[in-house]
C-alpha positions, 0 to 999 in steps of 0.5 A: 482504513482501506477506503481512506487509502483508496481515497489518498489513491485519486485513482492512481498507483503510489508508484511514482510515474505509473500512469497506471489507473487502480482500477481498468474499464474492461469493456464497456461499463465494467470495470475490475481492480487493476491494484492490490493493497501493499505493506511496506513491511511486510506481514510475516515472515518470509515476506519483504521487509518482515521486522519480527519486532513489529505487532500485528496492529502497525502491521497493518496500520495505514503507514505501513500500507500503499495502494500498488498497481498489480504490476508495482506489487508484484514488482515490489513484493517479487524476487530482488523486491526487499533489495530493489525497494528498502523501506525508505524508498517506499515511504517516500513513494507514500509520502509523495502521493498522499501529501498532507493528507498521509499525515492526518490519517497516519495514526488509522489501525483497524480495530480489534474484533474485541472493541466492536 
């Protein structure tokens, strides 16, 4: 699932207009991630946009994930993040960034360890 998220990111942060790549060359031939997987609906109580009625499977599904540059992730999940970036806005970012690929991949989930 994370591979799918990285693939459809096309090397860019999902935030509209962001010019930051998700990987930076920090010195010749050495690369470092400049991104984090973000949840539209938070993972635990107290997290921005947390919904207690969501199952763990829904929270970790492809449909609830974005790839954001470090700066945007801090902004989206930081102080006032929930007010400034409501779920509808983040879902719009996801749909705009992924296009048709997001529709195809939306049902991906992390398999339970029982199924492995």
